[in-house]
C-alpha positions as CSV (number, residue, x, y, z in Angstrom):
1,M,-23.9,46.5,-137.8
2,N,-24.6,42.6,-137.8
3,K,-21.3,40.6,-138.1
4,P,-21.2,38.4,-141.1
5,K,-22.2,34.7,-140.7
6,I,-20.0,32.0,-142.2
7,V,-21.5,28.6,-142.5
8,V,-19.4,25.5,-143.3
9,L,-21.2,22.3,-144.4
10,G,-19.3,19.1,-143.7
11,A,-16.4,18.3,-141.3
12,G,-14.3,16.1,-143.6
13,Y,-10.7,17.2,-144.6
14,A,-11.8,20.3,-146.4
15,G,-14.5,21.6,-144.1
16,L,-12.7,20.9,-140.9
17,T,-9.5,22.6,-142.2
18,A,-11.5,25.6,-143.4
19,T,-13.3,25.9,-140.1
20,R,-10.1,25.7,-138.0
21,K,-8.4,28.3,-140.4
22,L,-11.3,30.7,-140.0
23,A,-11.4,30.5,-136.2
24,Q,-7.7,31.2,-136.3
25,K,-7.9,34.2,-138.8
26,L,-11.1,35.9,-137.5
27,S,-11.9,37.1,-134.0
28,P,-15.5,36.5,-132.5
29,E,-16.1,40.3,-133.2
30,E,-15.3,39.9,-136.9
31,A,-17.5,36.9,-137.9
32,E,-19.8,34.2,-136.6
33,I,-18.7,30.8,-137.7
34,V,-21.1,27.8,-137.9
35,L,-20.0,24.2,-138.7
36,I,-22.7,21.8,-139.7
37,N,-21.9,18.0,-139.8
38,K,-24.0,14.8,-139.6
39,H,-21.9,13.3,-136.9
40,N,-20.2,14.7,-133.8
41,Y,-16.9,13.3,-135.1
42,H,-14.5,13.7,-138.0
43,Y,-13.2,10.5,-139.7
44,E,-10.1,10.0,-141.7
45,A,-11.7,8.9,-145.1
46,T,-8.3,7.7,-146.4
47,W,-8.2,5.1,-143.6
48,L,-11.6,3.6,-144.1
49,H,-10.2,0.6,-146.1
50,E,-8.3,-0.5,-143.0
51,V,-11.5,-0.2,-140.9
52,A,-13.3,-2.3,-143.5
53,A,-10.7,-4.9,-143.5
54,G,-10.4,-5.0,-139.7
55,T,-6.7,-4.0,-139.6
56,I,-7.3,-1.0,-137.4
57,N,-10.1,-0.3,-134.9
58,H,-12.8,2.1,-136.1
59,N,-12.1,4.5,-133.2
60,Q,-8.5,5.0,-134.4
61,A,-10.0,6.5,-137.6
62,R,-12.1,9.1,-135.9
63,Y,-12.0,11.9,-133.4
64,M,-14.5,14.2,-131.8
65,I,-15.0,17.5,-133.6
66,S,-15.2,19.3,-130.2
67,D,-11.6,18.1,-129.3
68,V,-10.2,20.1,-132.3
69,V,-12.7,23.0,-132.7
70,N,-13.6,25.3,-129.7
71,P,-17.4,25.2,-129.4
72,K,-17.1,28.5,-127.7
73,R,-15.7,30.0,-130.9
74,V,-17.5,27.9,-133.5
75,R,-21.2,27.0,-133.2
76,L,-21.4,23.3,-133.8
77,I,-24.6,21.8,-135.3
78,Y,-24.9,18.0,-135.7
79,D,-27.6,17.6,-138.3
80,T,-28.0,16.4,-141.9
81,V,-28.1,18.9,-144.8
82,V,-31.2,18.5,-146.9
83,E,-31.0,21.4,-149.4
84,I,-29.3,24.8,-149.9
85,K,-31.7,27.6,-150.9
86,Q,-29.3,29.8,-152.8
87,E,-31.5,32.8,-153.5
88,E,-32.6,33.0,-149.9
89,Q,-29.2,32.3,-148.5
90,R,-30.5,29.5,-146.3
91,V,-29.5,25.9,-145.5
92,V,-32.4,23.4,-144.9
93,L,-31.4,20.7,-142.3
94,E,-33.5,17.8,-141.2
95,N,-34.3,19.4,-137.8
96,S,-33.8,23.1,-138.5
97,E,-32.7,25.8,-140.9
98,V,-29.6,28.1,-140.9
99,E,-29.2,31.4,-142.7
100,Y,-25.7,32.4,-144.0
101,D,-23.9,35.4,-145.5
102,Y,-21.1,33.2,-146.7
103,L,-21.2,29.5,-147.4
104,V,-18.6,26.9,-147.7
105,V,-19.9,23.5,-149.2
106,A,-17.7,20.6,-148.2
107,L,-20.2,17.8,-148.0
108,G,-17.9,15.1,-149.3
109,W,-18.8,12.2,-151.6
110,V,-21.2,9.3,-152.0
111,T,-20.6,6.1,-153.9
112,N,-21.1,6.1,-157.7
113,T,-22.3,2.7,-159.0
114,F,-22.5,4.1,-162.6
115,G,-25.8,2.4,-163.0
116,I,-24.5,-1.2,-162.7
117,K,-27.4,-3.5,-162.3
118,G,-27.8,-4.7,-158.6
119,M,-24.8,-2.9,-157.3
120,E,-26.8,-0.7,-155.0
121,E,-28.8,-3.5,-153.6
122,N,-26.2,-6.3,-153.3
123,A,-22.7,-4.8,-152.7
124,F,-21.1,-3.2,-149.7
125,F,-19.6,0.3,-149.9
126,I,-16.6,1.7,-148.1
127,Q,-18.4,5.1,-147.5
128,D,-18.1,6.1,-143.9
129,I,-17.2,4.6,-140.5
130,D,-20.5,2.6,-140.1
131,S,-20.4,1.1,-143.5
132,S,-16.8,0.1,-143.2
133,R,-17.5,-1.6,-139.8
134,V,-20.4,-3.5,-141.4
135,I,-18.0,-4.9,-144.0
136,R,-15.4,-6.0,-141.4
137,E,-18.2,-7.8,-139.4
138,H,-19.7,-9.4,-142.5
139,I,-16.4,-10.9,-143.5
140,E,-15.8,-12.3,-140.1
141,Y,-19.3,-13.6,-139.9
142,K,-18.9,-15.5,-143.1
143,F,-15.7,-17.2,-141.8
144,A,-17.4,-18.0,-138.5
145,Q,-20.4,-19.6,-140.4
146,Y,-18.0,-21.7,-142.5
147,S,-16.0,-22.8,-139.5
148,S,-19.0,-23.9,-137.5
149,G,-20.4,-25.9,-140.4
150,E,-23.4,-23.7,-140.7
151,S,-22.2,-23.0,-144.3
152,T,-20.4,-25.4,-146.6
153,D,-20.0,-23.2,-149.5
154,E,-16.4,-22.3,-150.0
155,S,-17.4,-19.2,-152.0
156,D,-18.5,-17.6,-148.6
157,L,-14.7,-17.3,-147.9
158,T,-14.2,-15.1,-151.1
159,V,-14.0,-11.4,-150.8
160,L,-14.7,-9.7,-154.1
161,V,-13.7,-6.1,-154.7
162,G,-14.9,-4.1,-157.7
163,G,-12.5,-1.3,-158.8
164,G,-8.7,-1.2,-159.1
165,G,-8.4,2.5,-158.1
166,F,-6.8,3.7,-154.8
167,T,-9.4,2.5,-152.4
168,G,-9.8,-0.9,-154.1
169,I,-6.1,-1.8,-154.2
170,E,-5.5,-0.4,-150.7
171,F,-8.3,-2.3,-149.5
172,V,-7.1,-5.7,-151.0
173,G,-3.7,-4.9,-149.5
174,E,-5.2,-4.8,-146.0
175,L,-7.3,-8.0,-146.7
176,A,-4.1,-9.7,-147.6
177,E,-2.9,-9.0,-144.0
178,K,-6.3,-9.8,-142.4
179,I,-7.5,-12.9,-144.2
180,P,-4.6,-15.1,-143.0
181,E,-5.4,-14.0,-139.5
182,L,-9.0,-15.0,-139.9
183,C,-8.1,-18.3,-141.4
184,K,-5.9,-19.1,-138.3
185,K,-8.6,-17.9,-135.9
186,Y,-11.3,-20.0,-137.4
187,D,-9.0,-22.9,-138.4
188,I,-9.6,-22.7,-142.1
189,P,-6.9,-23.6,-144.7
190,R,-5.5,-20.3,-146.3
191,N,-6.1,-21.6,-149.8
192,K,-9.7,-21.9,-149.3
193,A,-10.2,-18.1,-148.7
194,R,-9.9,-15.9,-151.9
195,I,-9.4,-12.2,-152.5
196,I,-10.3,-11.1,-156.0
197,N,-10.1,-7.7,-157.4
198,V,-12.0,-7.0,-160.6
199,E,-11.2,-3.9,-162.8
200,A,-12.8,-2.9,-166.2
201,A,-9.7,-0.9,-167.3
202,P,-6.6,-2.5,-168.8
203,S,-4.6,-1.6,-165.6
204,I,-5.0,-0.9,-161.9
205,L,-3.9,2.2,-160.1
206,P,-3.9,4.7,-163.1
207,V,-2.1,7.5,-161.2
208,F,1.2,5.5,-161.0
209,D,3.9,4.6,-163.5
210,D,3.9,1.1,-165.1
211,D,6.9,-0.2,-163.1
212,L,5.2,0.7,-159.8
213,V,1.8,-0.8,-160.9
214,A,3.7,-3.9,-161.8
215,Y,5.4,-4.0,-158.5
216,A,2.1,-3.5,-156.7
217,K,0.3,-6.2,-158.6
218,E,3.1,-8.8,-158.2
219,S,3.4,-8.0,-154.4
220,L,-0.3,-8.5,-153.8
221,E,-0.4,-11.6,-156.0
222,D,2.4,-13.1,-154.0
223,R,0.2,-12.7,-150.9
224,G,-2.8,-14.4,-152.6
225,V,-4.7,-11.6,-154.3
226,E,-6.2,-12.6,-157.6
227,F,-6.8,-9.9,-160.4
228,R,-9.4,-9.8,-163.1
229,I,-8.2,-6.9,-165.1
230,G,-10.1,-5.7,-168.2
231,A,-13.2,-7.4,-166.9
232,A,-16.2,-5.0,-166.8
233,I,-18.8,-5.8,-164.2
234,S,-22.3,-6.0,-165.8
235,E,-24.2,-6.9,-162.8
236,C,-23.9,-7.6,-159.1
237,T,-26.3,-10.3,-157.7
238,P,-26.6,-11.6,-154.3
239,E,-24.1,-14.3,-155.2
240,G,-21.4,-12.1,-156.7
241,F,-20.3,-10.1,-159.8
242,V,-21.2,-10.9,-163.3
243,V,-18.1,-10.0,-165.3
244,G,-16.7,-9.9,-168.9
245,D,-18.2,-10.6,-172.3
246,D,-19.0,-14.1,-171.5
247,K,-21.0,-13.1,-168.4
248,E,-19.1,-15.1,-166.0
249,L,-20.5,-15.1,-162.4
250,I,-17.7,-14.8,-159.8
251,K,-19.4,-16.1,-156.5
252,A,-18.4,-14.6,-153.2
253,G,-19.6,-14.2,-149.6
254,T,-18.7,-10.6,-149.5
255,S,-18.9,-8.2,-152.6
256,V,-17.4,-4.7,-152.1
257,W,-17.7,-1.9,-154.7
258,T,-15.0,0.7,-154.7
259,G,-15.3,1.8,-158.3
260,G,-16.3,5.3,-158.1
261,V,-17.6,8.4,-156.1
262,M,-19.4,11.6,-156.8
263,G,-20.2,14.7,-154.9
264,S,-23.1,14.9,-152.4
265,P,-26.6,14.7,-154.1
266,V,-27.5,17.8,-152.2
267,L,-25.6,19.8,-154.8
268,E,-28.0,18.8,-157.7
269,K,-31.0,19.0,-155.5
270,S,-30.0,22.7,-154.6
271,G,-29.8,23.7,-158.3
272,F,-26.1,23.8,-158.7
273,E,-24.9,22.9,-162.2
274,V,-23.1,19.5,-161.8
275,F,-20.9,17.6,-164.0
276,R,-20.5,13.9,-163.0
277,G,-22.0,14.7,-159.6
278,K,-19.6,17.7,-158.8
279,V,-19.5,21.5,-159.5
280,N,-16.8,23.1,-161.7
281,V,-15.5,25.9,-159.6
282,D,-13.7,29.1,-160.5
283,P,-10.0,29.4,-159.8
284,D,-10.8,31.0,-156.4
285,L,-13.1,28.0,-155.7
286,R,-16.2,30.0,-155.7
287,V,-19.3,28.9,-157.7
288,P,-19.3,30.6,-161.1
289,G,-21.4,33.7,-160.8
290,S,-21.5,33.6,-157.1
291,E,-19.7,36.1,-154.7
292,N,-20.3,34.2,-151.4
293,V,-20.5,30.5,-152.1
294,F,-17.3,28.3,-152.1
295,I,-17.5,24.5,-153.0
296,I,-14.4,22.4,-152.0
297,G,-13.2,18.9,-151.5
298,D,-15.0,16.1,-153.2
299,C,-18.0,18.2,-154.2
300,S,-16.1,20.2,-156.8
301,W,-13.8,19.9,-159.8
302,T,-10.8,22.1,-159.3
303,M,-9.0,22.7,-162.5
304,N,-5.3,22.7,-162.9
305,Q,-4.8,25.8,-164.9
306,E,-1.7,24.5,-166.8
307,T,-3.3,21.2,-168.1
308,G,-7.0,22.2,-168.1
309,K,-7.8,18.9,-166.3
310,P,-9.2,18.6,-162.8
311,Y,-6.8,17.7,-160.0
312,P,-7.4,14.2,-158.6
313,P,-9.8,14.3,-155.6
314,T,-7.4,13.5,-152.7
315,G,-7.4,14.3,-149.0
316,Q,-4.3,16.4,-149.7
317,L,-6.2,18.6,-152.2
318,A,-9.2,18.9,-149.9
319,T,-7.0,20.0,-147.0
320,Q,-5.3,22.7,-149.0
321,E,-8.5,23.9,-150.4
322,G,-9.9,24.3,-146.9
323,A,-6.8,26.3,-145.8
324,Y,-7.1,28.5,-148.8
325,V,-10.9,29.1,-148.2
326,G,-10.0,30.2,-144.6
327,E,-7.7,32.9,-145.9
328,A,-9.9,33.8,-148.8
329,L,-12.9,34.5,-146.7
330,K,-10.9,37.0,-144.5
331,N,-9.8,38.8,-147.6
332,L,-13.5,38.9,-148.8
333,L,-14.7,40.3,-145.5
334,Y,-12.1,43.2,-145.9
335,G,-12.7,43.8,-149.5
336,Q,-9.3,42.4,-150.6
337,P,-8.8,40.7,-153.9
338,L,-8.8,36.9,-154.0
339,N,-5.8,35.1,-155.6
340,G,-6.5,31.9,-157.3
341,F,-6.1,28.6,-155.5
342,V,-2.6,27.1,-156.0
343,Y,-2.2,23.4,-155.5
344,I,1.1,22.0,-154.2
345,D,1.4,18.4,-155.1
346,R,3.5,16.7,-152.4
347,G,3.4,13.3,-154.1
348,T,1.1,10.2,-153.9
349,V,1.6,7.1,-151.9
350,A,-0.6,4.0,-151.8
351,S,-0.4,1.3,-149.1
352,L,-0.4,-2.4,-150.0
353,G,-0.8,-3.6,-146.5
354,F,1.0,-2.7,-143.2
355,S,4.7,-3.0,-144.4
356,D,4.3,-2.5,-148.2
357,G,3.5,0.2,-150.7
358,I,4.3,2.2,-153.6
359,G,4.7,6.0,-154.0
360,N,5.8,9.0,-156.1
361,I,7.2,11.9,-154.0
362,L,9.3,15.0,-154.3
363,S,9.4,15.6,-158.0
364,G,9.4,12.0,-159.2
365,T,11.3,10.0,-156.6
366,K,9.8,6.6,-156.6
367,L,9.3,4.5,-153.5
368,R,8.4,0.9,-153.1
369,G,8.2,-1.7,-150.3
370,K,8.8,-0.6,-146.7
371,A,10.1,2.8,-147.6
372,A,6.7,3.5,-149.3
373,A,4.8,2.0,-146.3
374,A,6.8,4.2,-143.9
375,M,6.1,7.3,-146.1
376,K,2.4,6.5,-146.1
377,K,2.3,6.6,-142.3
378,V,4.1,9.9,-142.4
379,V,1.4,11.1,-144.9
380,D,-1.4,9.9,-142.7
381,D,0.1,11.4,-139.5
382,R,0.7,14.7,-141.3
383,A,-3.0,14.8,-142.4
384,L,-3.9,14.3,-138.7
385,L,-1.8,17.1,-137.6
386,T,-2.9,19.4,-140.4
387,V,-6.6,18.8,-140.0
388,G,-6.9,17.9,-136.3
389,G,-3.8,19.5,-134.8
390,P,-1.3,18.1,-132.2
391,K,-4.0,16.5,-130.0
392,A,-5.4,14.4,-132.7
393,L,-2.0,13.4,-133.9
394,L,-0.9,12.2,-130.3
395,K,-4.2,10.3,-129.8
396,K,-4.6,8.6,-133.2
397,G,-1.2,8.8,-135.0
398,K,0.4,5.7,-136.7
399,F,3.4,5.3,-134.7
400,R,3.6,1.5,-134.5
401,P,6.9,0.2,-136.0
402,F,7.2,-2.6,-138.6
């Protein structure tokens, strides 16, 4: 009898956690496990805003997959997924094809520009390690150009950030740390460099209470961040964002869009029914009508059975889904029933720079300032430990004191 072949697509929080759990739960005799990922490394997606601002080195935010997954136990394939042929139980890659008995789709997200004119062509996206490095280098290049006299346009020193959600606000928090350093390095007066956050909604950070949002806004404004709230972006041009009803052009040397994400386009291409770029999955995280395909992480909407609304797409959710799928697949192999996925919300923390933040933890305890920043580092280190294990934590952990 052939042993079943479990194929995991993507080595983000969800996919890597699922793979490691499967390798722990199932012996080589029980199942063949294959992990397919575009790169030979995993990166901490929730740290990318720090890479983009230049407050941490890009190598701190990633580690080699082979360091945390035993290649003798799991077959590692580094290739790009093109399409999933569901009826044939086959995954088409750029350079080969792989058949499966069970499939875990954890291909992550891509940026969603919501069709805003020019955004795709003219803005930068915090999407992966490479795109984040490009932002960091571009910002510094603009400062160097101005300092050398090659540019005399002060707007080149402006960083414009579209989107007041988690990524956008955490990014401007890191910029509030980095921009003064660049001003010092290139001998530019601090008041010439601007950080502007633009958000169409009436408030930033919708997951937090009003008092924490007010604290975050005031803290960032005190460090030079400007906000344009309730200002929709109608266009992104090479010069900047066109915002508001009066179509004002805010000029900037660097325009970054952080205003939305959606699941991998492979989903729609492969014939899955998508809603806003993601698949609505059953309570056991399987595709409706499918026995052997799980979709997890940023590729799926996972419903809170009590509220009927999807859980916010966080690293915490993706990691828990990955762990659940590892257990569920073992049950499936042995004909055991699957219990529905149960999400345990451990709270939410947002950083506002190295030593500041806001958070809700442990059934409503509110944190702000250094206490929240410290908790954020604990959360980041816990994610490292959960997904990558002790080795990843020791190599990449955030142990630096304030």
